[in-house]
N, C-alpha and C positions, 0 to 999 in steps of 0.2 A: 392783397398781395404784400403790401407793406407789413401788415401785422404778422403774416406768416414768416417773412424774412427775418423780422425782429425776433420771433420765438425761436427759430432755428439758431440764431446767433447766440441767444442766451444759453441754449442747450449746449452749445460747444464750449462757451466760456465757463458756465457754472455747472459742474456735475451734480447729479441727483444725490440727496442725502444718504439714501440706502447704499448707493455705490461707494460712497466715501467710507462707510463703516465696515463693509464686508470684503472689500478687496484690499489685500495687503500685498505690497510689492515683494516678489521673491527675491531674497538676497543673491548676489552673485557668488559670494563666498561664505561658508560656515566653518567657524574655527572650533577645533577640539584640541585639548591639551593632553600631554602624556608625561608622566613622571616616573623615571626608573634610573638605575645606574647603568650607564652605557657599556662599561667594561666588565660587568658582572657576567657570570655564566648564563643567566636567563637574559640579561640585557642585550648581549650579542645576537641572541636569536630574535627577540621580540622587536627589536629596532628594525631589522631587515623585514620581518613579517608584516609589521604595521605599515611600513612605507609601501611594501608590495600591495597591501590591501588598499591603501588610499589611491595608488595609481590605477588599480583595477576598477575601483568605484568611479573615479573621474574619467576613465577611458570608456565607461558605459553610460551614455546620456540618459538612458532609460531609468537609471537608479535615482538620480537627484534632478532630473529634467534641467540639465545644463547648469545647475548650481555646483560650484567647485567645493570640494571638502578639503580643508586645510588642517593638517595635524602639526602641532608645535610640540617638539620634544625637549625637555629639560633634564639635564644630567644631575643626579644627586650625589654622584661620586662617593658611594659607600658611606654616606654621612646621614645619620638619622635626623639630625636637625634640618639638613637641606631637604630631606624627603618630606618635611612638614612645611617649609617655607616656600618651596618651589610651587606647590599647588596654590598658595595664597597669591603668588604673582599672576597666575592665570585668572584668578577671580577678580583681579583689577582690570582685565581686558574683556573683550566680548568673546568669551569661551563658553559654549553651551554645555559642554561635558568634559570630564577629566578621566583619562585612563590611568590608573595607579592609585596610590603609591604601591611599591613593590612588596613592602613588609606590612604585616597585620598590625603591628604596633603603631606605625605611622598612619595607616588607613583609618585606625580608630579615632586619632586626634583630628585628622583632616575631615572626616565624615561629620563631626560636630559642627565645623564651620560650614561645610556644604549644605547641612540641613537648614542653617539660618539663611544662606544665600540662594537656596533653591537650585543648586547646581549638581546634577547627578555625578556620582563617583562610581566608575566601573573598574573592577579589578579581577584579574584571573589568577593572581598570585597571593593575595591576602585571603587565605582559606581558613582563618580562625572561626571555629564553629559557633562561638558565642556572639558573633556580630549579627544580631537579629534585625530584621526590618522594623520591629517595634521601637528599638532604641535608635537605629540608624536608618530612617526611612529613605534617605537619598544614596544609600550605599547599595550597590547591586554587584553581586558576585557572578562573574561569567565563566567560572570553571566549577568543578565539583567541591562541595563542602567537605572539610576534613572529617565531619561526622560519619560520612559514608566510608571514608578510607579506614577509619578506626572500626567500623562495623565489619569490614572485610577482614581485618587482621583478627578480630574476635572470632569470626567464623573459621579461619585458618587454625587458630589455637584450639578451638572446640573440636574441629575435625580430626586432629591428631590426638586428641584425648589429653592434652596438657591442661593444667589447672591454675598455674601461677606463671606470671611473666615478670620481667624486670624492664622498666621503661627508662631509657636514657634520652634526655632532652634538654633544650636550652631553657634557661629560666627567664622566659619572656612570654608575652601574651600567646604567641604562636605555639610555643612549646607546652606551656602549662595547661592551656585550654584544650589543646589537642590530646594530651595525655589524660586530662580529666574526662574527656569524651570516650577514650579508650577504656577507662576504668568502668564507665557506665555500660558500654557495650559488652565488656567481659562479664559484668555482673549478671546481665541477662542470660548469659550461657553458664552461670554458676562457676565462673572463673574470677580471678582477681589479680591485681598488680601487687606483688609481694614487696617490691622496693622501687620507689620513685627516685631515680638517680639524676639529680638536676645538675647541670653545668652552667657556668656564667654565660651570657649571650655571646661573649667572644672569648672562649676558653683558650688557655695555653696548653702546651703538651703536658706540662706538669699537672694541670688540673685534670686533664683526661686520664692520665696514668693513675693518679691517686684514686680517682673514682672507680676505674676498672679493677683495681686491687680490691676495693670493697665489694664490687660486683662478683668477683671471682670467689670471694669468701661466702657468698650467699648460696642457698640451696638450689634456687631455680637456675636452669640453664637455657631458658627461653628469654632472649633479650630483643626488645623492640627499640629501634634507634629512630627517633623523630628529630632529626638534626637539621642544621642549616647546610646549604650548599658550600659554605666556606669552610667549616671545620668538620663536616660529616666524615670525610675520608680519613681524617686524622684519628678518629675513633677506631677504625679498623686497622690502621697502622699500629696504633698502641696495642690493640688486641692481639695482633699477630706477634708483636714483640713479647707480650706477656704469656703467649701460648694459649690464647683463648679462642683460636680458630681451629681447635682440634676436635676430634670426635666427641660427641656428647653435647656440644654446644649447638644452639639454634639461633641464628641472627635473622631478624625480620626488619627490613628497612622500609620506610615510607617512600613516597614517589620522589623524593629528593635524589635518591641514588639512581633510579631509572633515568632521571633527567640528565644527570652527569654522564651516564653510559650513552645516552642517545646523542648528547651534545659533543662530548669529547671522545671521538672514535677514531682509531682505537686507543684504548687507555694504555698508559705505560705499563710495562711488565710488572713492576713492583706493586703498582696499584691494583691491577687485576688479580695479582697473586694474593693480595690482602683480603679480597672479597670473595674468595672461592667458596661456593656452597651457600652464599647469602640468598635469602628470598626477598624479593622487592616488589613493590607495587608500582603500577604505571597507569595513568589516566587512559581508560580505553576509548579509542576512536575507531569507529566501524570503517572497514575498507570500502572505498567508493571510487568511481572513475574520477571525480573531482579531487579527491585526496591524492590519488596516484599521479595525476597531472601536475598538482602542486609540488609533490615530492620531486618529481622529474625536473620541474622548473627551478627548484630550490638550489640545486647544485650549480646553476648558472648564476645565481644571485650572490652566493657566499660559499666559503669553504668551511663554515661552522656547521656541525651537525644539526638536523632539525629535531627538536624535542616537541612534546605535546603542548608545551606553553606557547611555542611558535604558532601552532595550529589554532589555539585559543585566542592568541593575539590577533591573528588574521580575521577570525570570526567576530571578534569583539568590534573591530572597526566596521565590518559589514552590518553588524547588528545596529550600530549607531547610525549608519548611512540610511537603513530602512526606516529607523525611527525618526530621523530628521525629515525624510521625504514624507512620511505619514503626517508629521507635525505641520509641516508647511502646506500640505495639500488640504488639510483641515482648517486653514486659515490662521495657523499659528504665526507669530511675529517674533523675530529675534531682537528683543529689545531688553535694556538693563536699566535699573534705576538704583538710587541710593537707599539703604535700609535706615529707617529711623533709629534703630538701635546702634547701628555702625556710625551714624552721623554724630552721635554723642561722644565718640571717640576722636573727634576732630582735634587737631593740634599734636604736637610732639614730632619726633623724628621718624616714627614708624609708619605714619600716613595711612593708618587702618581705615580712615574714612574713604579711602580710594576704592575699597571693596565694594562690588556692586551686586545687586540682587537680579537674578534672571527672572524677568516678569512672567515668562511662560513656563517656568520650571516645573510646576506641578503637573501641567498638562503634558510636557515633554516626558516626564517620568512615566506617565501612564502609557504614552506611545511606546516607550522602550519595553515596558513589561508586557505589552501586547504583541510584540514581534514573535512570529512563528515561522522559522525558515530552517532549511537544512543547509548546513555548512561543512567544513572540512572535519569537524569534530562530531557530526551527527546533527540531530535535531536541536536547534536552539529555541527552547520554549521554557518559560518559567512557571513554576507551580505557585500555589497560593502563598507558600512560605518563601518564595523567591529562590528556590533551588532549581537547577536545571533538571529537566526530565531525564529519565533513564540513566541515573548514575551507575557507573560500571568501571571496573578496573581490571587490567591484566596482571596475572600473578607470574612473575618471571624468576628463574633460577640461574645464578651466575655459574657458568661451567666453562673451564678451559680459558680461551681467549675471548669468549663472548658470553652469550646467554640464550636460554630458550624459554618459551612460554609454556608453563606447565598447567595453565588453567585460567579461568576468568571468574570474576565476581560481579554480581549485579544485585541491586537492591531488592528485586522481586523474586529472583531465582536462586540467590545464594551462589555457592561455588559450583563450577561445571567445567568440563573440558571443551565445551562448545561455546563459541561466541554468543553473547546475549541476543543479538539481532537474529541469530538463526535458531534460537530457543523460544521465540515468541509463541509459535504455534505447537510447541512440543511440551510434553510433561517431563518435569525434572525428577520424578519418581524413578528410582532404579538407575539413574544416570551416574556415571563415574564423576567423582568430585575433582580430583586432581591427578595429573600424571605423577610418576615417580620422581623423587628429588634426590640430587646428589648433595648431601649435607657436608659441612666443614669436615675436613680430614678425609675427603674422597670416599665417604661411606654412603651406601644406599639404604642402610637399616635405619628406620625411624628412631630418633633419639628418645630416651625416657623422659627427658625434660627436666630432670632434677638430680642432685647428688646431695650427700651430706656436707654441710658447710665445712670448709677446710680451715677451722680455726682452732683445731686441737682440743675442743671440748667434747666430752662424751655425753651421750644422752642420758639424762637423769630419769630412770624408770621407777616410778612409785609402786611399792608393793604393800598391800594391806597386811599389817602385822597383827594377826588374830591371837586371842587368848588360848584357843585350842584348835583342833582339826589340823594337826601338823601335816596330814597327808596333802592337803590343798596347798598351803603355804607355811613354811617353817623358817624361822630365823635362828641359826645356831649361835652358840656362845661366842664363837670366833667371828661373828658378823656375816658368815655365808648364808645366803638365802636359797632354800631349795623347795621342792614341792612339785606337785603335778602341774600347776599353772606355769611355773618357771621353766620346767622341762619342755612344755609345749612351746613357750615363747622362743627358747633357745633353739629348739628344732626347727621352728619356722624361719628364724633368722639365718639359719645355716643353709636354707634352700635359696636365699636371695642371691642374685648375681653380683652383689657388691657387699663389702664389709660394713658392718653397723657397729661402731664403737659405742658401748653403753655401760652403765653402772647401775646396779640394783640398789635402791634406797628404801629402807623400811618406813612405812607410814603407819604411825601408831605406837603405843607404848608397850603393847604385848599384855597389859593387865586388863584392858577392856577392848572390845572389838570396835575398830574405827568405822567411820561412816564412808562408804564407797562413794556416795554422792559428793561428799566433801573432797574426796580425792579427785573425782572428775572435775570439780570446780577449780582445784588447784592446778589441774592440767591446762584449763582454759586461761588461768591467770599466769601461766608461764613458770610456776614453781617446779613443775615436772614436765618432762617431754612426752611421757606416755604413762599408762597404768597397766599393770599386769597383776592379775589375781582373779578372785571370784567376783568380778564386777558384772552384775546382771544388766543386760541391755533392756532398758525401759525408756519410755517416752520422755521423761523428764531429763534423763541423762543424754539422750540423743540430740537434745536441743543445745547442749553445751560442748559436746565433743563428737568426733567420728569414731565409730567402732568397726572392728574387723568382723569377718565371718565368724559366727558362734562356733566354738570348739567343744562346747558341752551344752546339751539340752537339759534345762533344769527348771521345770515349772514348779508351782507351789502345790503342796499336799498337806494333808492333815494327818498327824500321828497321835494315837490315843492308846490307853491300856486296852488290851484284848484278853479274852480267855478262850480256851479251847472247849468246844462243845463236844461232849461224849455221846455215845449212842444211848438211847433209853427206850423203854417198852412203848412210849408214845411217839416215837420218832416219825411214824407214818402220818401223824396229824400236822407235822411242821409245814409241808408245802403250801397249805392254804391258811389263810387267816380265819378266824372264827366267823366273821361275817360271810366270807366266801363259802365256808362249809354250810352255813345256815341257808343261804340263798340256793345253793346247789341241791341240797336235800329237799327244800320246799319246791323247787322246780320239778324234781322227779315226781312228787306227789301230784303237783298241779297237772303236769302233762298226762300222768296216768288217769286222772279224773276226766281230762278233756277227751282222751281216747275212749274211755268208757262211755261217755255221753254220745260220742259220734258213732260208736259200734254197738251199742246196747240194743237198739231196735232191729239190727240186721244180722248181728253175729251171735250165734248160739253159745260161743265160748265166753261171752261177756253177759250171759243170762243165767238165771238160776236163783237159788235161795240168796237172801242178802248177804249172809256170811260168806258164801262162795264168791259172790261178786266183789266184795271188799278184798278178799284174799287174792282173787285173780288180778284185780287192779294194782295192789301193792307188788305182786310178783311181776306183773308185766312191766311196771315203771322201773324197778331197780335191775331187772335182768337186761334192760337195754344198756346198762353200764358196760356189760361184757358182750353185747350184741348176741345174747343167748335166749332171747324171748321166743316162746313156741307159739304163742297165739298169733293168728293171722288177722290182718286188717282188711275188711271188706269194703268200706265206704271209701270213696275218693278223697273226701275231706280228711278222714283219719290217716290215710296214707301220706297226704301232704304234710300234716302236722308231725307224723312219725319221722318222715324223711328229714325235716328240718331239725327235729330234736336229736336224731342220730348224729347229725353233723356237729351240733353243739356238744354232744357227749364225746365225740372223737377228739375235738379240740381240748376239752377239759381233761380227758384221760391222758392224752399225750403230754400236756403241760405237767400234769401231776407226776407222771412217770419220769419225766426228765428232772424235775426239781427233786424228787425223792432219791433218784439215782445219784445226783450231785451231793446230797446231804449224807448219804451212806457210804460214798466212796472217797470223798475228798475231805481233808481236815478242815473243819469249820471253826472260824474264830468269831467270837461275839463281842460286840462293844456297844454301849449305850450311844455313842457318837457315830452317826452314820455318814458324816461328811461335813463340809463347810456349811450346808444348809442347816444342820443341827445347831451349829455355833451361832449362826445368824438369829435363830429364833429363841435360844435361851439366853440366860444372863451369867453363865459360868465364865470364870477367868480364862484367858487364852494366852499361852506362851508364844514368844517369837524371838528369833536370833537377835541379839543386841547389835546395833549399827547397820542392820539390814533394811532394805526398802520394804519389808513385809509390813512394818508397823504403818507406814503412810498408805500402803495399799488397803489394809483392813480398815483404817479410819476413813479415808477419802472415797474409796471405791465401794466398800461394803457397809459403810456407815455403822461400824462397830464402835462403841464409845471408848474413849481412851482409858477410862478407869478400869476396864476389863483386861487390858493388855499388860503382860508381865514380861520384861526383857530377861533373856536368859543367855549366858555367855558360853557355856561349854556343854558337851554331852553329859557330864555329871550332874549339872544343873537341870538339864532336860529330864534325866531319869528321876532325880529327887522330886521335882515339881509334879511329874506325872504320877509317881507313887503316892505322894501326899494326897493329891486330888483337891478338889475345891473345898472340901470340908476341913482340911488341915493346913490351909494357906497355900496350897499348890495350884495347879491348873487342870482343867478338864481335858485339854488337848494342846498340842504345839503345832503351829503353822510354820513351815519352812520350805526351803528348796529341796527338791528331791535328791540332788546329789549328796547334800549333808545328811538328810534323813536316812538315806540308805546306809552311809557310814555309821550312823547312830544305831540302826536296827541290826547291823551285822552280827552283834553278840548280845542283843537284848530281846529275847523271844516273847517277853510279856507285853511287848508294845507292837503295834503294827499301823500300817497306813490304811486309813478308812476313807471310803468315798473315792471319787475320781480326781485326777489332777485338774485343777480349775484355772490355771493360767499356762500359757506357753511362752516360756522365756529361755534365754540362753546366756552363757558367759562369753564375753568378748574382751579383747584388749582395746583400751581407750587411747585415742590420739587427738591432738589438737584439730580443730576444724580445718578442713581442706589439706590435711596432711597427705602427701602422696604415699607415705609409708604405710598408711592403713590399707590402701588397695593392694600393695605388693605382699603385705603380711596375710591378708585375706586369701590371695592366691596360693601362698605357701601353706596355709592351713588346709585348703582343699586338697593340695598335693599330699599332705600328711594323712588326710582321711582316706584318699584313694590308694595309697601304697600300704596302708595298715599301720603305720608308725603311730598314728594318734591312738589307735585302740591298744597298741602295745604299752604306750606310755600310761594310758588309763589303767590297764590291768596291773601295771607295776605299783601304782600308788593307791588306787581306789578299790581294787579287787580284794575282797576279804572272804574268809570262810563264812558261808551262809549259816544263819541260825537254823536249827532243826525244823522250825515251823515257817521258815521264810517262804516255802512254796504253798503254805496254807492260804485259804481264801477267807476273807472276812465273811461272816454269816450271810448267806445268800437271802435276799429279800424275799419274804413270803409272798406267794401269789395273791394278789388283792382283787377285790370285786371290780375295781376300776379298770382292770385289764381284760375283763370278759363282759362288762355290762352291755356292750353292743350286741353280743350273741344272745344274751338273755332277752334283751328288748326285741330282737327279731323273732325269737321263739314265742315270746308273749303276744307279740302282734299277730302271729300266725294262729295261735290258739284262740285269741279273741275273734278274729275274722272268721275262723272255721266255725265257732260256736254261733256267730251271728248269722252266718249263711245257713247253718243247720236249723236254727230257730225259724227263720223265714220260710225255709222249705216245709218244715213241720206245720206251720200255720196254714200254708196253702193246701197241704194234704188233709189237714183237719177239716178245712171247709169243703174239700172235694169229697172225701170219703164219709163224712158225717154231716150231710146237709140237713137232715130232718132234726137232729139234735140241735144243730146250730140255729135253724129257724124256730124250733120249740123254745129255745132259751131266750130268743129275742122276743117271741110272743109273750112268754111268761115273765119277761124282764127279771130273769134270775139274777142273783147277786154275783159280783165279780169272783168271789171265792168258789162258787159253783162252776163258773166258767172255766176258771184256772184248773179246778179239780178234774173237769171233763177233759180239758187239753192235756193235762199231765197223764191222765189215764190212757189217752190216745197215744202219747209218746212212749209210754212203758209198754204198750201192746206190741206184740210182734208183727212185723210187716206182713207176713203171710196171713196172719189171722185177721188183720184189718182188711185185706183185699178179699178174703172169703166171706167176712161178714157183709161187706158192702155188696158183694155179688147176690147173696141171699136177699138182702133188703130190696135190691132192684127187681128180683124175680117175684117177691110177694107183692110189690107195688104194681107189677104188670097184671097180676091175677085180680 
């Protein structure tokens, strides 16, 4: 008994070792810090929201199991230095997490220190998209990343068909990085930021006004304002003063404007008047019973409006409360120690050695990232890259004294008029994207999005100054530029709903033909604002500039000397090539011979003296050409062969008739050059228009050696080179665009287009990449085509009196054997098969009707020649005679 009492006493005094290591006393109070500016627009809201959240957490003992949550708030008083130093004060005390700072610039600096001291930094206002968890592992964003907000703006811009925007922003980390993300998202939609208008982080009215004057002189009228709550409204005030809130402008504001609208309600009349027609984004928070209850309760807490940042502040506190409870339940201990690195900073007046490391910081960070709960803002859960799930925004339009929601944007579904939470089980295909918008100037018509820059400068239009072909483009002595291309361009501009100031500038000397590819390159370089002329749309040029709808179809053709073919006594032989005539004649003879073999034994018309049989065979063969043969076919094999042969004759006869008719009724032109294929196979020199893309096409695409190519400047040089020919230093043919070749041939009958057009190109007007003018001019060209004006302009300049042989055709290709070889093969196979079947049948009959001769020949072992002779005699014998002889032999055998 004494030993038992002693053991019990020891157990009460000395606890077990395992119990000492696993059980940690739960703290009565856990401190969290918060850093923001109390009197700022957001600070007024989040101070009330976070205190309400702490009260609700402490009022619910099931959240922290009777542990009290204590939040310590420090005011940074609109000072960037204080927003960095105040968090350091928390790191001297036992604070497990810090909410803030309010600005991305300060959060970036503080996060470096927090990483070293293992203290999580949670912020719902520092939305800089470049603050990644790889660089700042202890920084946690508890609201939406600005990357998603910029994606929403890019979708809006793309939805309305705009291509360029101007971005106004503050020149700090928040502004620059946000606009950089906007540029990336616009690039994904093939749009871009044409002008990045940066303002100082704390701009004056003069800074804003001067910047907006530059914006007003730009072409784009789509303006995205990524501003601060402090000076954002001043941008619209200055814009109103400068007349930039008028029709034609589009203003898109990030969620800073919706925060002001929600917090300061109602806005002063002057303020609301300055932002009429503006589109703004607002963080989307789904409607729920919890949210409605909190909104009702909010009005009893303060007279400040509730913005989405207040909801995120409330949810951030609850997020920390659940993470703290999870951390403590898993044995976590709230303890701090000194960092060896910080200890080296001992001494001095800053007392940096007082900063402490949170021993359980890494574990507590994991508990925070594992939280998955539904709060006022929706589901609070982090993805692998530490963004909140289901990012979404409301799209609002400021109208009258308030605003209305015109749609929603979500990361997975894009734009829609239905809230994202209601679209989860619905297909977005065919859904309406946005409701109608009232734009600045009280107009509901969607703005075009751009105008000509109001800087007094005319557009410099480069026009190729060619040596000849004045019908296309011509530069007069007084400097006036006229021609077909110029008239089409002027007519298209006249259809635009706005004026386009421009001046035509000749490109080239007029002595040589300039390179149109070089003109397009100069447009890209900014020397010219557009190019008008015979600019062919090819792949190489489309990589440098944008082109309009083609206003002329002009592919490449080959022009060569031609001669008129007159009628001759032997014209009837032209439809077929000699090889075709030879094979056709041979086929007639072969088919006649096959029919004779198949019919000779049964048909009296194919029997008789040898001379008669030969004449009958020839007559029968060639009479089938006119289907006038009188001899009848008795055998089935003969009928099959004849049927197939008559079909072949029908095809040959029809083709011959059609070809001969064309030869005798249509003017025929003959040329040794049959098309581009002829030029590829021979080594004759080839002419091409100087300065044209034709040279590169022949060398790079058709692999024709450069030494064969001869540049030609004018129609006169075309004519001389073609007349001289390869033997006198000229060319065998000229390869050019159909539009120019038709002008060249209008009064030169000795030349003609040979072969087919072997490319499909067109002329278009060239503009710099992403120029909105290219789209509008394309639409105008289509209108010119539809109303007939384009054809009238073409007839005015390009229609010339046709050459007397213009309607003639290049010599029709003679019908070759390759066009009919299939028919001849079918007929040949039929003949061979019929003969084979006939021979097999004859052998069987020979054995049946002449068994005695067959047996005798076997017994006598006669020679093969005797056997073949007997067989041929049997074949030549008439069928009735064979049957009669066989019958007599059987009767004699019976006797």
